[in-house]
C-alpha positions in Angstrom: 10.8 6.8 -17.2 14.2 5.5 -16.1 15.7 2.5 -17.8 15.9 0.5 -14.5 12.2 1.2 -13.9 11.3 0.1 -17.4 13.2 -3.1 -17.0 11.5 -3.9 -13.6 8.1 -3.0 -15.1 8.7 -5.3 -18.1 10.0 -8.2 -15.9 7.1 -7.8 -13.6 4.6 -7.7 -16.5 6.1 -10.8 -18.0 5.9 -12.7 -14.7 2.2 -11.9 -14.4 1.6 -12.8 -18.0 3.2 -16.1 -17.5 1.5 -16.7 -14.1 -1.8 -15.7 -15.6 -1.6 -18.3 -18.3 -0.4 -20.8 -15.8 -3.5 -20.1 -13.6 -5.7 -20.6 -16.6 -4.2 -23.8 -18.1 -1.7 -25.5 -15.8 -2.9 -28.6 -13.8 -0.4 -27.7 -11.1 -2.0 -24.2 -10.6 -5.5 -25.8 -10.7 -4.4 -28.0 -7.8 -2.7 -25.0 -6.0 -5.9 -22.9 -6.2 -7.8 -25.8 -4.7 -5.2 -25.9 -1.9 -5.7 -22.2 -1.4 -9.4 -22.8 -0.9 -10.4 -21.0 -4.1 -13.0 -22.1 -6.7 -12.4 -22.7 -10.4 -14.2 -19.4 -11.3 -11.9 -17.5 -8.9 -8.8 -19.2 -10.5 -10.0 -18.3 -14.0 -10.8 -14.7 -12.9 -7.3 -14.4 -11.3 -5.7 -15.7 -14.5 -7.6 -13.3 -16.7 -6.9 -10.3 -14.4 -3.2 -11.2 -14.4 -3.1 -11.3 -18.2 -5.0 -8.0 -18.4 -2.9 -6.4 -15.7 0.3 -7.4 -17.5 -1.1 -5.7 -20.6 -1.9 -2.7 -18.5 1.6 -2.5 -17.2 2.9 -2.6 -20.8 0.4 0.1 -21.7 1.7 2.1 -18.7 4.9 2.7 -20.6 3.0 5.2 -22.7 -0.1 5.8 -20.7 0.8 6.2 -17.0 -2.8 6.2 -15.8 -3.3 2.7 -17.1 0.0 1.6 -15.5 -1.2 3.1 -12.2 -4.4 1.1 -12.4 -2.6 -2.1 -13.3 0.0 -1.7 -10.6 -2.6 -0.8 -8.0 -4.6 -3.9 -9.0 -1.5 -6.1 -8.6 -0.7 -4.5 -5.3 -4.1 -5.5 -4.0 -4.0 -8.9 -5.6 -0.6 -9.7 -4.0 -1.7 -8.4 -0.7 -4.6 -10.9 -0.8 -2.3 -13.7 -2.0 0.1 -13.0 0.9 -2.8 -13.2 3.4 -4.0 -16.4 1.9 -0.6 -17.9 2.1 -0.4 -17.0 5.8 -3.9 -18.2 6.4 -3.2 -21.7 5.0 0.1 -21.8 6.9 2.4 -21.9 3.9 6.1 -21.6 4.7 8.0 -18.3 4.7 9.7 -19.4 1.4 6.2 -20.0 -0.2 4.8 -16.7 1.2 7.6 -14.2 0.5 7.2 -14.0 -3.3 3.7 -12.6 -3.0 5.0 -10.0 -0.5 7.9 -9.1 -2.8 5.6 -8.7 -5.8 3.2 -6.6 -3.6 6.1 -4.3 -2.7 7.3 -4.1 -6.4 3.9 -3.2 -7.6 3.4 -0.7 -4.8 6.6 1.1 -5.9 5.4 1.0 -9.5 2.0 2.4 -8.4 3.7 5.3 -6.6 6.0 5.9 -9.6 3.1 6.0 -12.0 1.2 8.3 -9.7 4.1 10.8 -9.8 4.1 10.7 -13.6 0.5 11.9 -13.8 
């Protein structure tokens, strides 16, 4: 795996690890998920999936199949996040990060698939 790809993967995993813990414990994120129209169990599930997905991306450095599953999961999660942002009429600035992370994880997914 190329160095640039490893750096992008690690940064992506760290972002989701941080965001996952924020979704689980941050009052700001608790309020945001309410604004998104999501329940507390959905927020907790999102946080847990993000922490597990970040671990899966790190594992993907040695086990491409696990990285493929993690990046595919994040691609789907960020697609839904982008749709939710559009649905609740968030600004472009608020919506674009989910689209960017969807594209990053889509690229990682294709890259992991090619490594199999």
